C-alpha positions, 0 to 999 in steps of 0.5 A: 500560509508559508512554513518554516521547516525544522529538521535534525539528522541524528542517531536513531536513539535520539530520534524519539526524544527530538520528535517529542520536543518538536511535536510541542511546537508543530501543530501538524505533527512530526515526520521521522525518516530513516533507511531500512536494512533487510537481513534476508529475503524474509525480513520485513526490514528494520530501521538503519542508519541516520534518522531525520526528524522534521517538523513545520512551524506556521509562519505567523505572528507567533513564529519568532516566539515559537522558534525561540522556545523550540531552540531552548527546548532543544538546547536543554535536551542537548545538555543530556546528550549532544545534538546536531544543530537544527536546520531551518528552511523556509517552505512556500505553501502550495496546493500540493494535491493540485500540483501532484495531479498534473503528473498523474496521467492515465496508465494503459495496462495489459491488453484491455485495461487503463487506469484513469484518475477520476479528474480525467477522461480516458484517452483510450475509450476502447480500453476498460477504465479503472477510475482511481482517486489516489489517496493514502491507500496502496494501489494507484496503478503506478507500481509494478506490483499492481500492474503485474496483478492487473495483467494477470487478472485479464487472464485469470478472472473467473467470469460470473464468479467471485474474487477475494482480495486480501489486503485490498488497499485502494480496491483497484484489483477488485474493481478491475476484476468486477469490470473484467467479468467477476460478479462479486468481490470481497475486499479486506484490509487491516487499515480503515483508511484503505477500506474507506478509499476502496469504497470511494473508488468503487463508487467512482466506478459505478460499483456497489453491493457486488463489492463487499468491503470490510476490515480484517484479513485471512482469519476474519474470512476463514471465521465466516465473518463475510459472505464468502470464505473461498473463491475461484480466484484469490489475490494478494498484493502485499509484501513477501514476508507478509505473504508468508505469514498469511500462508501460515494463517490459511491463505491457501484455504481461501482458494476454491478447489481448482481455483487460483491464487495471484501473489504479488509484491515479491522481490526477485530474490524472494520468489523462491521462498514464496514458491516453497511456502506455497507448495507446502500449502498445496499450491503449484506455481503455474505462471510467473511474471516480472517487471523490474525487480518485482515478481508476480506469481499464479498458483493453482490449488492442487490438493487431494481431498 
């Protein structure tokens, strides 16, 4: 099936009303795109600038009638507050996943690992393969934050012990930790899709009950809702503002005595604020690596009894 894209670029105040109109005629939903402005290094970001609202109408025997009704609805909305004209662009349908797969190739990381899409064989059998089926969950291995974590895992994974992965996404870090010598891993994420994706990726790597997965974050782990409430290595690859929030919620308490915490997802200009927050919670920075604008840090637990 082919599609007719309908798009309007407008002021953010009008975006919700326009999206509601388009949603009446678009069976697959509406996409709203905007820029993001950051006030400072700790700001999670707020929408800024013009907003583009897009919807897709199926090209079928009802297209002309559907388009006419949509244009009428936009015309009436425009009487309340002026709208820019809608742009209509024909889109040829294709198998987006198959087209995307052609560009996703194995990625060697560090000295020992290689990230391999599940539909390909590893070109470097001497490396440890981490098989990933990229989906909606964060962590395909292409982003610097994930690659920095994987490099650090090669050095910091506790052999024959437990790893806790807060915000596990696709599960790539926990899977790598288990393949590098950890005996068990606990992965939690607030997104149900991430938990499902992580389990599927674990299955693709032959990993089963040793990888405990479930919904939640720091609070659920501290509340002993899972088999492990601390570990000699804790990993968090999210964003700096969320890391600061998790530290306040007790992230440092998940680190076993003499253990380590790997933090990633930190922009270079945010690094100092994360260091200060971690030190306030009894953690000392022992290593920092950078790839492009992104930073990953390792902390050791150095609190007195």
